[in-house]
PDB file with one MODEL, atoms N, CA, C and O in Angstrom:
MODEL        1
ATOM      1  N   UNK A   1      -9.369 -53.388  42.164  1.00  0.00           N
ATOM      2  CA  UNK A   1      -7.975 -53.373  42.512  1.00  0.00           C
ATOM      3  C   UNK A   1      -7.185 -52.775  41.343  1.00  0.00           C
ATOM      4  O   UNK A   1      -7.509 -53.022  40.182  1.00  0.00           O
ATOM      5  N   UNK A   2      -6.185 -52.017  41.642  1.00  0.00           N
ATOM      6  CA  UNK A   2      -5.340 -51.453  40.593  1.00  0.00           C
ATOM      7  C   UNK A   2      -3.874 -51.618  40.977  1.00  0.00           C
ATOM      8  O   UNK A   2      -3.527 -51.822  42.140  1.00  0.00           O
ATOM      9  N   UNK A   3      -3.044 -51.523  39.971  1.00  0.00           N
ATOM     10  CA  UNK A   3      -1.609 -51.636  40.140  1.00  0.00           C
ATOM     11  C   UNK A   3      -0.988 -50.353  39.632  1.00  0.00           C
ATOM     12  O   UNK A   3      -1.389 -49.835  38.590  1.00  0.00           O
ATOM     13  N   UNK A   4      -0.027 -49.845  40.349  1.00  0.00           N
ATOM     14  CA  UNK A   4       0.639 -48.624  39.916  1.00  0.00           C
ATOM     15  C   UNK A   4       1.880 -48.998  39.107  1.00  0.00           C
ATOM     16  O   UNK A   4       2.668 -49.848  39.520  1.00  0.00           O
ATOM     17  N   UNK A   5       2.044 -48.350  37.946  1.00  0.00           N
ATOM     18  CA  UNK A   5       3.178 -48.569  37.068  1.00  0.00           C
ATOM     19  C   UNK A   5       3.953 -47.261  36.988  1.00  0.00           C
ATOM     20  O   UNK A   5       3.362 -46.191  36.841  1.00  0.00           O
ATOM     21  N   UNK A   6       5.254 -47.348  37.084  1.00  0.00           N
ATOM     22  CA  UNK A   6       6.095 -46.158  37.032  1.00  0.00           C
ATOM     23  C   UNK A   6       6.922 -46.178  35.753  1.00  0.00           C
ATOM     24  O   UNK A   6       7.547 -47.185  35.421  1.00  0.00           O
ATOM     25  N   UNK A   7       6.918 -45.052  35.037  1.00  0.00           N
ATOM     26  CA  UNK A   7       7.751 -44.916  33.848  1.00  0.00           C
ATOM     27  C   UNK A   7       8.561 -43.632  33.972  1.00  0.00           C
ATOM     28  O   UNK A   7       8.131 -42.669  34.607  1.00  0.00           O
ATOM     29  N   UNK A   8       9.724 -43.634  33.365  1.00  0.00           N
ATOM     30  CA  UNK A   8      10.569 -42.439  33.356  1.00  0.00           C
ATOM     31  C   UNK A   8      10.246 -41.617  32.120  1.00  0.00           C
ATOM     32  O   UNK A   8      10.271 -42.119  30.996  1.00  0.00           O
ATOM     33  N   UNK A   9       9.944 -40.350  32.344  1.00  0.00           N
ATOM     34  CA  UNK A   9       9.615 -39.423  31.261  1.00  0.00           C
ATOM     35  C   UNK A   9      10.465 -38.175  31.465  1.00  0.00           C
ATOM     36  O   UNK A   9      10.554 -37.668  32.583  1.00  0.00           O
ATOM     37  N   UNK A  10      11.090 -37.674  30.407  1.00  0.00           N
ATOM     38  CA  UNK A  10      11.878 -36.452  30.563  1.00  0.00           C
ATOM     39  C   UNK A  10      11.012 -35.313  31.098  1.00  0.00           C
ATOM     40  O   UNK A  10       9.875 -35.136  30.660  1.00  0.00           O
ATOM     41  N   UNK A  11      11.542 -34.551  32.034  1.00  0.00           N
ATOM     42  CA  UNK A  11      10.789 -33.439  32.624  1.00  0.00           C
ATOM     43  C   UNK A  11      10.312 -32.448  31.573  1.00  0.00           C
ATOM     44  O   UNK A  11       9.254 -31.836  31.727  1.00  0.00           O
ATOM     45  N   UNK A  12      11.079 -32.290  30.521  1.00  0.00           N
ATOM     46  CA  UNK A  12      10.713 -31.332  29.474  1.00  0.00           C
ATOM     47  C   UNK A  12       9.440 -31.736  28.745  1.00  0.00           C
ATOM     48  O   UNK A  12       8.805 -30.903  28.099  1.00  0.00           O
ATOM     49  N   UNK A  13       9.063 -33.001  28.840  1.00  0.00           N
ATOM     50  CA  UNK A  13       7.842 -33.471  28.168  1.00  0.00           C
ATOM     51  C   UNK A  13       6.621 -32.684  28.615  1.00  0.00           C
ATOM     52  O   UNK A  13       5.738 -32.388  27.809  1.00  0.00           O
ATOM     53  N   UNK A  14       6.569 -32.350  29.877  1.00  0.00           N
ATOM     54  CA  UNK A  14       5.390 -31.670  30.409  1.00  0.00           C
ATOM     55  C   UNK A  14       5.278 -30.244  29.885  1.00  0.00           C
ATOM     56  O   UNK A  14       4.178 -29.772  29.596  1.00  0.00           O
ATOM     57  N   UNK A  15       6.407 -29.561  29.762  1.00  0.00           N
ATOM     58  CA  UNK A  15       6.347 -28.194  29.229  1.00  0.00           C
ATOM     59  C   UNK A  15       6.111 -28.217  27.723  1.00  0.00           C
ATOM     60  O   UNK A  15       5.403 -27.357  27.199  1.00  0.00           O
ATOM     61  N   UNK A  16       6.692 -29.184  27.023  1.00  0.00           N
ATOM     62  CA  UNK A  16       6.479 -29.293  25.579  1.00  0.00           C
ATOM     63  C   UNK A  16       5.000 -29.531  25.289  1.00  0.00           C
ATOM     64  O   UNK A  16       4.431 -28.909  24.392  1.00  0.00           O
ATOM     65  N   UNK A  17       4.379 -30.433  26.052  1.00  0.00           N
ATOM     66  CA  UNK A  17       2.964 -30.757  25.846  1.00  0.00           C
ATOM     67  C   UNK A  17       2.032 -29.816  26.591  1.00  0.00           C
ATOM     68  O   UNK A  17       0.811 -29.916  26.465  1.00  0.00           O
ATOM     69  N   UNK A  18       2.601 -28.905  27.365  1.00  0.00           N
ATOM     70  CA  UNK A  18       1.819 -27.944  28.164  1.00  0.00           C
ATOM     71  C   UNK A  18       0.786 -28.643  29.032  1.00  0.00           C
ATOM     72  O   UNK A  18      -0.413 -28.371  28.965  1.00  0.00           O
ATOM     73  N   UNK A  19       1.299 -29.554  29.846  1.00  0.00           N
ATOM     74  CA  UNK A  19       0.429 -30.345  30.702  1.00  0.00           C
ATOM     75  C   UNK A  19       1.114 -30.630  32.029  1.00  0.00           C
ATOM     76  O   UNK A  19       2.310 -30.388  32.195  1.00  0.00           O
ATOM     77  N   UNK A  20       0.354 -31.134  32.946  1.00  0.00           N
ATOM     78  CA  UNK A  20       0.891 -31.532  34.248  1.00  0.00           C
ATOM     79  C   UNK A  20       1.188 -33.029  34.223  1.00  0.00           C
ATOM     80  O   UNK A  20       0.687 -33.739  33.351  1.00  0.00           O
ATOM     81  N   UNK A  21       1.991 -33.516  35.159  1.00  0.00           N
ATOM     82  CA  UNK A  21       2.235 -34.959  35.217  1.00  0.00           C
ATOM     83  C   UNK A  21       0.950 -35.773  35.349  1.00  0.00           C
ATOM     84  O   UNK A  21       0.831 -36.836  34.740  1.00  0.00           O
ATOM     85  N   UNK A  22      -0.001 -35.296  36.127  1.00  0.00           N
ATOM     86  CA  UNK A  22      -1.257 -36.021  36.310  1.00  0.00           C
ATOM     87  C   UNK A  22      -2.052 -36.066  35.009  1.00  0.00           C
ATOM     88  O   UNK A  22      -2.554 -37.122  34.624  1.00  0.00           O
ATOM     89  N   UNK A  23      -2.168 -34.935  34.336  1.00  0.00           N
ATOM     90  CA  UNK A  23      -2.899 -34.889  33.059  1.00  0.00           C
ATOM     91  C   UNK A  23      -2.170 -35.717  32.004  1.00  0.00           C
ATOM     92  O   UNK A  23      -2.811 -36.365  31.177  1.00  0.00           O
ATOM     93  N   UNK A  24      -0.844 -35.702  32.025  1.00  0.00           N
ATOM     94  CA  UNK A  24      -0.047 -36.494  31.096  1.00  0.00           C
ATOM     95  C   UNK A  24      -0.329 -37.980  31.292  1.00  0.00           C
ATOM     96  O   UNK A  24      -0.513 -38.714  30.321  1.00  0.00           O
ATOM     97  N   UNK A  25      -0.363 -38.420  32.542  1.00  0.00           N
ATOM     98  CA  UNK A  25      -0.631 -39.835  32.834  1.00  0.00           C
ATOM     99  C   UNK A  25      -2.011 -40.239  32.334  1.00  0.00           C
ATOM    100  O   UNK A  25      -2.166 -41.323  31.771  1.00  0.00           O
ATOM    101  N   UNK A  26      -3.014 -39.388  32.528  1.00  0.00           N
ATOM    102  CA  UNK A  26      -4.363 -39.684  32.052  1.00  0.00           C
ATOM    103  C   UNK A  26      -4.397 -39.747  30.531  1.00  0.00           C
ATOM    104  O   UNK A  26      -5.028 -40.635  29.958  1.00  0.00           O
ATOM    105  N   UNK A  27      -3.723 -38.810  29.878  1.00  0.00           N
ATOM    106  CA  UNK A  27      -3.697 -38.795  28.421  1.00  0.00           C
ATOM    107  C   UNK A  27      -2.958 -40.017  27.872  1.00  0.00           C
ATOM    108  O   UNK A  27      -3.342 -40.573  26.843  1.00  0.00           O
ATOM    109  N   UNK A  28      -1.906 -40.425  28.560  1.00  0.00           N
ATOM    110  CA  UNK A  28      -1.153 -41.606  28.147  1.00  0.00           C
ATOM    111  C   UNK A  28      -2.014 -42.862  28.251  1.00  0.00           C
ATOM    112  O   UNK A  28      -1.993 -43.707  27.356  1.00  0.00           O
ATOM    113  N   UNK A  29      -2.768 -42.984  29.340  1.00  0.00           N
ATOM    114  CA  UNK A  29      -3.691 -44.119  29.501  1.00  0.00           C
ATOM    115  C   UNK A  29      -4.721 -44.147  28.383  1.00  0.00           C
ATOM    116  O   UNK A  29      -5.006 -45.200  27.814  1.00  0.00           O
ATOM    117  N   UNK A  30      -5.276 -42.981  28.073  1.00  0.00           N
ATOM    118  CA  UNK A  30      -6.279 -42.898  27.014  1.00  0.00           C
ATOM    119  C   UNK A  30      -5.673 -43.242  25.652  1.00  0.00           C
ATOM    120  O   UNK A  30      -6.266 -43.996  24.880  1.00  0.00           O
ATOM    121  N   UNK A  31      -4.502 -42.696  25.360  1.00  0.00           N
ATOM    122  CA  UNK A  31      -3.859 -42.956  24.068  1.00  0.00           C
ATOM    123  C   UNK A  31      -3.551 -44.444  23.904  1.00  0.00           C
ATOM    124  O   UNK A  31      -3.751 -45.003  22.825  1.00  0.00           O
ATOM    125  N   UNK A  32      -3.072 -45.079  24.953  1.00  0.00           N
ATOM    126  CA  UNK A  32      -2.790 -46.522  24.891  1.00  0.00           C
ATOM    127  C   UNK A  32      -4.081 -47.300  24.676  1.00  0.00           C
ATOM    128  O   UNK A  32      -4.122 -48.226  23.866  1.00  0.00           O
ATOM    129  N   UNK A  33      -5.122 -46.933  25.387  1.00  0.00           N
ATOM    130  CA  UNK A  33      -6.405 -47.631  25.256  1.00  0.00           C
ATOM    131  C   UNK A  33      -6.961 -47.487  23.845  1.00  0.00           C
ATOM    132  O   UNK A  33      -7.450 -48.457  23.266  1.00  0.00           O
ATOM    133  N   UNK A  34      -6.887 -46.284  23.293  1.00  0.00           N
ATOM    134  CA  UNK A  34      -7.382 -46.049  21.939  1.00  0.00           C
ATOM    135  C   UNK A  34      -6.584 -46.872  20.931  1.00  0.00           C
ATOM    136  O   UNK A  34      -7.166 -47.509  20.053  1.00  0.00           O
ATOM    137  N   UNK A  35      -5.274 -46.862  21.048  1.00  0.00           N
ATOM    138  CA  UNK A  35      -4.439 -47.592  20.092  1.00  0.00           C
ATOM    139  C   UNK A  35      -4.696 -49.096  20.196  1.00  0.00           C
ATOM    140  O   UNK A  35      -4.842 -49.770  19.176  1.00  0.00           O
ATOM    141  N   UNK A  36      -4.752 -49.618  21.408  1.00  0.00           N
ATOM    142  CA  UNK A  36      -4.978 -51.057  21.579  1.00  0.00           C
ATOM    143  C   UNK A  36      -6.372 -51.448  21.088  1.00  0.00           C
ATOM    144  O   UNK A  36      -6.559 -52.552  20.577  1.00  0.00           O
ATOM    145  N   UNK A  37      -7.345 -50.560  21.236  1.00  0.00           N
ATOM    146  CA  UNK A  37      -8.674 -50.813  20.663  1.00  0.00           C
ATOM    147  C   UNK A  37      -8.586 -50.799  19.139  1.00  0.00           C
ATOM    148  O   UNK A  37      -9.136 -51.676  18.474  1.00  0.00           O
ATOM    149  N   UNK A  38      -7.896 -49.802  18.591  1.00  0.00           N
ATOM    150  CA  UNK A  38      -7.794 -49.645  17.141  1.00  0.00           C
ATOM    151  C   UNK A  38      -7.179 -50.881  16.477  1.00  0.00           C
ATOM    152  O   UNK A  38      -7.600 -51.266  15.386  1.00  0.00           O
ATOM    153  N   UNK A  39      -6.202 -51.498  17.116  1.00  0.00           N
ATOM    154  CA  UNK A  39      -5.551 -52.668  16.514  1.00  0.00           C
ATOM    155  C   UNK A  39      -6.239 -53.977  16.901  1.00  0.00           C
ATOM    156  O   UNK A  39      -5.772 -55.060  16.551  1.00  0.00           O
ATOM    157  N   UNK A  40      -7.359 -53.865  17.631  1.00  0.00           N
ATOM    158  CA  UNK A  40      -8.154 -55.047  17.948  1.00  0.00           C
ATOM    159  C   UNK A  40      -7.651 -55.855  19.122  1.00  0.00           C
ATOM    160  O   UNK A  40      -8.037 -57.010  19.303  1.00  0.00           O
ATOM    161  N   UNK A  41      -6.798 -55.255  19.911  1.00  0.00           N
ATOM    162  CA  UNK A  41      -6.229 -55.988  21.051  1.00  0.00           C
ATOM    163  C   UNK A  41      -7.185 -56.043  22.249  1.00  0.00           C
ATOM    164  O   UNK A  41      -7.164 -57.004  23.019  1.00  0.00           O
ATOM    165  N   UNK A  42      -8.020 -55.012  22.401  1.00  0.00           N
ATOM    166  CA  UNK A  42      -8.980 -54.964  23.503  1.00  0.00           C
ATOM    167  C   UNK A  42     -10.323 -54.443  22.994  1.00  0.00           C
ATOM    168  O   UNK A  42     -10.401 -53.805  21.944  1.00  0.00           O
ATOM    169  N   UNK A  43     -11.375 -54.726  23.757  1.00  0.00           N
ATOM    170  CA  UNK A  43     -12.728 -54.287  23.408  1.00  0.00           C
ATOM    171  C   UNK A  43     -12.947 -52.828  23.841  1.00  0.00           C
ATOM    172  O   UNK A  43     -12.136 -52.250  24.563  1.00  0.00           O
ATOM    173  N   UNK A  44     -14.062 -52.255  23.380  1.00  0.00           N
ATOM    174  CA  UNK A  44     -14.405 -50.892  23.798  1.00  0.00           C
ATOM    175  C   UNK A  44     -14.544 -50.786  25.306  1.00  0.00           C
ATOM    176  O   UNK A  44     -14.034 -49.845  25.915  1.00  0.00           O
ATOM    177  N   UNK A  45     -15.233 -51.749  25.913  1.00  0.00           N
ATOM    178  CA  UNK A  45     -15.463 -51.667  27.356  1.00  0.00           C
ATOM    179  C   UNK A  45     -14.161 -51.793  28.134  1.00  0.00           C
ATOM    180  O   UNK A  45     -13.967 -51.095  29.129  1.00  0.00           O
ATOM    181  N   UNK A  46     -13.264 -52.675  27.693  1.00  0.00           N
ATOM    182  CA  UNK A  46     -11.967 -52.823  28.379  1.00  0.00           C
ATOM    183  C   UNK A  46     -11.093 -51.600  28.148  1.00  0.00           C
ATOM    184  O   UNK A  46     -10.351 -51.184  29.038  1.00  0.00           O
ATOM    185  N   UNK A  47     -11.178 -51.026  26.957  1.00  0.00           N
ATOM    186  CA  UNK A  47     -10.408 -49.811  26.662  1.00  0.00           C
ATOM    187  C   UNK A  47     -10.875 -48.656  27.548  1.00  0.00           C
ATOM    188  O   UNK A  47     -10.059 -47.913  28.092  1.00  0.00           O
ATOM    189  N   UNK A  48     -12.186 -48.515  27.686  1.00  0.00           N
ATOM    190  CA  UNK A  48     -12.729 -47.463  28.550  1.00  0.00           C
ATOM    191  C   UNK A  48     -12.282 -47.680  29.995  1.00  0.00           C
ATOM    192  O   UNK A  48     -11.915 -46.734  30.691  1.00  0.00           O
ATOM    193  N   UNK A  49     -12.317 -48.925  30.430  1.00  0.00           N
ATOM    194  CA  UNK A  49     -11.871 -49.258  31.794  1.00  0.00           C
ATOM    195  C   UNK A  49     -10.400 -48.895  31.975  1.00  0.00           C
ATOM    196  O   UNK A  49     -10.022 -48.305  32.987  1.00  0.00           O
ATOM    197  N   UNK A  50      -9.575 -49.248  30.995  1.00  0.00           N
ATOM    198  CA  UNK A  50      -8.148 -48.934  31.057  1.00  0.00           C
ATOM    199  C   UNK A  50      -7.919 -47.431  31.107  1.00  0.00           C
ATOM    200  O   UNK A  50      -7.054 -46.952  31.840  1.00  0.00           O
ATOM    201  N   UNK A  51      -8.691 -46.693  30.329  1.00  0.00           N
ATOM    202  CA  UNK A  51      -8.547 -45.239  30.287  1.00  0.00           C
ATOM    203  C   UNK A  51      -9.135 -44.555  31.515  1.00  0.00           C
ATOM    204  O   UNK A  51      -8.857 -43.383  31.767  1.00  0.00           O
ATOM    205  N   UNK A  52      -9.943 -45.281  32.279  1.00  0.00           N
ATOM    206  CA  UNK A  52     -10.549 -44.699  33.480  1.00  0.00           C
ATOM    207  C   UNK A  52     -11.721 -43.787  33.182  1.00  0.00           C
ATOM    208  O   UNK A  52     -11.990 -42.840  33.921  1.00  0.00           O
ATOM    209  N   UNK A  53     -12.425 -44.081  32.082  1.00  0.00           N
ATOM    210  CA  UNK A  53     -13.573 -43.267  31.680  1.00  0.00           C
ATOM    211  C   UNK A  53     -14.743 -44.182  31.325  1.00  0.00           C
ATOM    212  O   UNK A  53     -14.587 -45.399  31.233  1.00  0.00           O
ATOM    213  N   UNK A  54     -15.909 -43.582  31.126  1.00  0.00           N
ATOM    214  CA  UNK A  54     -17.077 -44.365  30.735  1.00  0.00           C
ATOM    215  C   UNK A  54     -16.946 -44.780  29.270  1.00  0.00           C
ATOM    216  O   UNK A  54     -16.134 -44.229  28.527  1.00  0.00           O
ATOM    217  N   UNK A  55     -17.746 -45.746  28.873  1.00  0.00           N
ATOM    218  CA  UNK A  55     -17.724 -46.188  27.480  1.00  0.00           C
ATOM    219  C   UNK A  55     -18.175 -45.057  26.556  1.00  0.00           C
ATOM    220  O   UNK A  55     -17.620 -44.889  25.471  1.00  0.00           O
ATOM    221  N   UNK A  56     -19.165 -44.290  26.972  1.00  0.00           N
ATOM    222  CA  UNK A  56     -19.621 -43.149  26.168  1.00  0.00           C
ATOM    223  C   UNK A  56     -18.487 -42.132  25.988  1.00  0.00           C
ATOM    224  O   UNK A  56     -18.294 -41.607  24.892  1.00  0.00           O
ATOM    225  N   UNK A  57     -17.751 -41.859  27.043  1.00  0.00           N
ATOM    226  CA  UNK A  57     -16.619 -40.935  26.946  1.00  0.00           C
ATOM    227  C   UNK A  57     -15.537 -41.511  26.036  1.00  0.00           C
ATOM    228  O   UNK A  57     -14.881 -40.776  25.298  1.00  0.00           O
ATOM    229  N   UNK A  58     -15.354 -42.835  26.095  1.00  0.00           N
ATOM    230  CA  UNK A  58     -14.365 -43.475  25.244  1.00  0.00           C
ATOM    231  C   UNK A  58     -14.752 -43.333  23.771  1.00  0.00           C
ATOM    232  O   UNK A  58     -13.897 -43.063  22.928  1.00  0.00           O
ATOM    233  N   UNK A  59     -16.032 -43.514  23.462  1.00  0.00           N
ATOM    234  CA  UNK A  59     -16.499 -43.361  22.087  1.00  0.00           C
ATOM    235  C   UNK A  59     -16.245 -41.940  21.582  1.00  0.00           C
ATOM    236  O   UNK A  59     -15.868 -41.747  20.426  1.00  0.00           O
ATOM    237  N   UNK A  60     -16.447 -40.963  22.437  1.00  0.00           N
ATOM    238  CA  UNK A  60     -16.160 -39.575  22.083  1.00  0.00           C
ATOM    239  C   UNK A  60     -14.661 -39.398  21.836  1.00  0.00           C
ATOM    240  O   UNK A  60     -14.260 -38.724  20.887  1.00  0.00           O
ATOM    241  N   UNK A  61     -13.841 -40.000  22.688  1.00  0.00           N
ATOM    242  CA  UNK A  61     -12.390 -39.900  22.541  1.00  0.00           C
ATOM    243  C   UNK A  61     -11.915 -40.532  21.240  1.00  0.00           C
ATOM    244  O   UNK A  61     -10.961 -40.048  20.632  1.00  0.00           O
ATOM    245  N   UNK A  62     -12.567 -41.606  20.806  1.00  0.00           N
ATOM    246  CA  UNK A  62     -12.195 -42.220  19.530  1.00  0.00           C
ATOM    247  C   UNK A  62     -12.286 -41.201  18.406  1.00  0.00           C
ATOM    248  O   UNK A  62     -11.421 -41.154  17.531  1.00  0.00           O
ATOM    249  N   UNK A  63     -13.330 -40.389  18.430  1.00  0.00           N
ATOM    250  CA  UNK A  63     -13.483 -39.347  17.421  1.00  0.00           C
ATOM    251  C   UNK A  63     -12.363 -38.325  17.476  1.00  0.00           C
ATOM    252  O   UNK A  63     -11.903 -37.851  16.437  1.00  0.00           O
ATOM    253  N   UNK A  64     -11.922 -37.984  18.670  1.00  0.00           N
ATOM    254  CA  UNK A  64     -10.830 -37.021  18.820  1.00  0.00           C
ATOM    255  C   UNK A  64      -9.519 -37.578  18.271  1.00  0.00           C
ATOM    256  O   UNK A  64      -8.651 -36.818  17.841  1.00  0.00           O
ATOM    257  N   UNK A  65      -9.375 -38.902  18.285  1.00  0.00           N
ATOM    258  CA  UNK A  65      -8.171 -39.556  17.769  1.00  0.00           C
ATOM    259  C   UNK A  65      -8.365 -40.037  16.320  1.00  0.00           C
ATOM    260  O   UNK A  65      -7.493 -40.700  15.760  1.00  0.00           O
ATOM    261  N   UNK A  66      -9.510 -39.697  15.725  1.00  0.00           N
ATOM    262  CA  UNK A  66      -9.842 -40.137  14.359  1.00  0.00           C
ATOM    263  C   UNK A  66      -9.794 -41.649  14.199  1.00  0.00           C
ATOM    264  O   UNK A  66      -9.286 -42.165  13.203  1.00  0.00           O
ATOM    265  N   UNK A  67     -10.330 -42.352  15.192  1.00  0.00           N
ATOM    266  CA  UNK A  67     -10.396 -43.813  15.171  1.00  0.00           C
ATOM    267  C   UNK A  67     -11.864 -44.210  15.105  1.00  0.00           C
ATOM    268  O   UNK A  67     -12.689 -43.699  15.863  1.00  0.00           O
ATOM    269  N   UNK A  68     -12.180 -45.114  14.207  1.00  0.00           N
ATOM    270  CA  UNK A  68     -13.557 -45.572  14.049  1.00  0.00           C
ATOM    271  C   UNK A  68     -13.984 -46.403  15.257  1.00  0.00           C
ATOM    272  O   UNK A  68     -13.190 -47.186  15.779  1.00  0.00           O
ATOM    273  N   UNK A  69     -15.228 -46.240  15.703  1.00  0.00           N
ATOM    274  CA  UNK A  69     -15.721 -47.075  16.802  1.00  0.00           C
ATOM    275  C   UNK A  69     -16.035 -48.497  16.345  1.00  0.00           C
ATOM    276  O   UNK A  69     -16.343 -49.360  17.166  1.00  0.00           O
ATOM    277  N   UNK A  70     -15.960 -48.740  15.043  1.00  0.00           N
ATOM    278  CA  UNK A  70     -16.276 -50.064  14.496  1.00  0.00           C
ATOM    279  C   UNK A  70     -14.987 -50.816  14.199  1.00  0.00           C
ATOM    280  O   UNK A  70     -14.067 -50.279  13.582  1.00  0.00           O
ATOM    281  N   UNK A  71     -14.935 -52.060  14.643  1.00  0.00           N
ATOM    282  CA  UNK A  71     -13.753 -52.887  14.394  1.00  0.00           C
ATOM    283  C   UNK A  71     -14.033 -53.855  13.255  1.00  0.00           C
ATOM    284  O   UNK A  71     -13.963 -55.072  13.427  1.00  0.00           O
ATOM    285  N   UNK A  72     -14.346 -53.307  12.106  1.00  0.00           N
ATOM    286  CA  UNK A  72     -14.641 -54.105  10.921  1.00  0.00           C
ATOM    287  C   UNK A  72     -13.771 -53.576   9.788  1.00  0.00           C
ATOM    288  O   UNK A  72     -13.740 -52.372   9.532  1.00  0.00           O
ATOM    289  N   UNK A  73     -13.071 -54.468   9.117  1.00  0.00           N
ATOM    290  CA  UNK A  73     -12.254 -54.053   7.979  1.00  0.00           C
ATOM    291  C   UNK A  73     -13.159 -53.803   6.777  1.00  0.00           C
ATOM    292  O   UNK A  73     -14.276 -54.318   6.733  1.00  0.00           O
ATOM    293  N   UNK A  74     -12.702 -53.027   5.812  1.00  0.00           N
ATOM    294  CA  UNK A  74     -13.504 -52.823   4.599  1.00  0.00           C
ATOM    295  C   UNK A  74     -13.858 -54.141   3.917  1.00  0.00           C
ATOM    296  O   UNK A  74     -14.954 -54.289   3.377  1.00  0.00           O
ATOM    297  N   UNK A  75     -12.946 -55.083   3.942  1.00  0.00           N
ATOM    298  CA  UNK A  75     -13.198 -56.383   3.320  1.00  0.00           C
ATOM    299  C   UNK A  75     -14.319 -57.133   4.053  1.00  0.00           C
ATOM    300  O   UNK A  75     -15.192 -57.728   3.421  1.00  0.00           O
ATOM    301  N   UNK A  76     -14.284 -57.098   5.388  1.00  0.00           N
ATOM    302  CA  UNK A  76     -15.332 -57.754   6.174  1.00  0.00           C
ATOM    303  C   UNK A  76     -16.685 -57.103   5.915  1.00  0.00           C
ATOM    304  O   UNK A  76     -17.701 -57.787   5.787  1.00  0.00           O
ATOM    305  N   UNK A  77     -16.687 -55.792   5.840  1.00  0.00           N
ATOM    306  CA  UNK A  77     -17.935 -55.061   5.592  1.00  0.00           C
ATOM    307  C   UNK A  77     -18.473 -55.408   4.202  1.00  0.00           C
ATOM    308  O   UNK A  77     -19.671 -55.640   4.043  1.00  0.00           O
ATOM    309  N   UNK A  78     -17.606 -55.444   3.211  1.00  0.00           N
ATOM    310  CA  UNK A  78     -18.042 -55.804   1.849  1.00  0.00           C
ATOM    311  C   UNK A  78     -18.605 -57.210   1.821  1.00  0.00           C
ATOM    312  O   UNK A  78     -19.610 -57.453   1.153  1.00  0.00           O
ATOM    313  N   UNK A  79     -17.988 -58.140   2.528  1.00  0.00           N
ATOM    314  CA  UNK A  79     -18.475 -59.524   2.574  1.00  0.00           C
ATOM    315  C   UNK A  79     -19.848 -59.587   3.236  1.00  0.00           C
ATOM    316  O   UNK A  79     -20.720 -60.332   2.789  1.00  0.00           O
ATOM    317  N   UNK A  80     -20.044 -58.801   4.309  1.00  0.00           N
ATOM    318  CA  UNK A  80     -21.350 -58.785   4.980  1.00  0.00           C
ATOM    319  C   UNK A  80     -22.423 -58.247   4.066  1.00  0.00           C
ATOM    320  O   UNK A  80     -23.532 -58.780   4.031  1.00  0.00           O
ATOM    321  N   UNK A  81     -22.110 -57.185   3.315  1.00  0.00           N
ATOM    322  CA  UNK A  81     -23.083 -56.584   2.402  1.00  0.00           C
ATOM    323  C   UNK A  81     -23.386 -57.579   1.273  1.00  0.00           C
ATOM    324  O   UNK A  81     -24.543 -57.758   0.892  1.00  0.00           O
ATOM    325  N   UNK A  82     -22.360 -58.212   0.753  1.00  0.00           N
ATOM    326  CA  UNK A  82     -22.525 -59.164  -0.341  1.00  0.00           C
ATOM    327  C   UNK A  82     -23.378 -60.376   0.089  1.00  0.00           C
ATOM    328  O   UNK A  82     -24.189 -60.884  -0.686  1.00  0.00           O
ATOM    329  N   UNK A  83     -23.175 -60.830   1.351  1.00  0.00           N
ATOM    330  CA  UNK A  83     -23.879 -62.017   1.848  1.00  0.00           C
ATOM    331  C   UNK A  83     -25.271 -61.700   2.385  1.00  0.00           C
ATOM    332  O   UNK A  83     -26.028 -62.616   2.706  1.00  0.00           O
ATOM    333  N   UNK A  84     -25.615 -60.431   2.486  1.00  0.00           N
ATOM    334  CA  UNK A  84     -26.921 -60.054   3.056  1.00  0.00           C
ATOM    335  C   UNK A  84     -28.059 -60.261   2.088  1.00  0.00           C
ATOM    336  O   UNK A  84     -29.212 -59.990   2.424  1.00  0.00           O
TER     337      UNK A  84
ENDMDL
END
């Protein structure tokens, strides 16, 4: 089941970004999913679901947005290495 959400976007946005409304909506979903994953709000699988793509495609998209697929802070990683 899905719910449709409507947002108002200036018409000029599509020409500025050189995209169609449909492609813009898909890119917006992906950008939101990536950001919410990056800040730890959702998991990879939920982010991929939100973006409407597979988890493998989501992992590829993370690279395009320069976001690490790992949700570990440098401090957490150092603690894991130290405790190993």
